[in-house]
N, C-alpha and C positions, 0 to 999 in steps of 0.2 A: 504494500500500500504506500502511496506517495501523496502527501497533502490531501488525504481523504479519498483519493481515487484508487480503485482496485485494478484497473486495466486500461489498455488502449486498443483502438481498432484502426488498422490501416485500411483506408477506404477512400477511393476517389469520389469527388463530387464536382458537378459542373461549376466552373469559375473559381475553384479553390486551388491555390498553388501549394497548399500544405495539407496532405491527405491523412493526417493522424488525428484521431478523435478520442476523447475520453470515453470510457465504456458507458458513461452516463449520457453521452450524446453531444456534448459541447466540443468544439475544436480545441485540441491541445496545442499550446504555443511551443515552438521549438525550445525556447529558453527554459520551459518547465520540465523538459525531458533530459536535458544535459547530454545530448548525443554528441558523438565525435563529428567534427566538421565534414569528414568524408561521408559518413552515413547521412548527415543532414542533406548534403548535396545529392546523394543517391535517391533520397526520398523526393526531393524537388524534381530531379530529372525524371523519375517515374511518373510523377504528376504531369510533367510537360509531355511525356510520351503519350499519356492518356488523352490530353487535350489536342495533341497534334494528329492523332490517328483514330480517334473514336468520335462518332457522331450519333446523337440520340435517335435519329431516324434510320440512317443507313448502317449503323454499327461500325465495325472495324473496317479500315480501308483495305486490308488484306489479311489472310490467315496467318502469315508470318509475324506481322506486328502483334496480333493477338497472342501468339505463342510467346513472343519476346516479353510481352507485358506480364504474362503469367510467370515466366521464369524469373524476371526481375522482382516480382512480388515475393516469391519464395526466398530469394536471396536477401531481400530487405527484412522479411520476417525473421530469418535466422540471425541477422545482425542485430535487429531490435531486441530479440530474445537474449542474445549474448550481452547486450549493453544495459538493458533495463529489466530483464526477466526475473531478477530476484525480487524486485519491488512491485512489478506490475505484470499482469497477465497480458500477453500479446495475442490479438486475434486479427484475422484478415477477412475482409468482406469483398470478394471479387464479383460483385453484382454485374459488372460490365462484361464478364465472361460467360454469364448464363445465356442460353439461347431462348 
């Protein structure tokens, strides 16, 4: 638990460049998580990838970008767990990969 929070959720949302949310639903601020600069940049790059390749009507621009997005999410989940997993449960919601 950290500052009353029990976990975080990695989840993209339209128009958000920071896709980490407290389990309770509000967006977690990067400064609250104390992540390495490298991981923070990976998280931001993953969100950019989502915004550049996903459209709410036409979905992914190609199958390869969808697969890349899923792979990057697994990598970020592992790094988040390594960095904050002792204090916070890390969950991933890849709603954008569901058909």
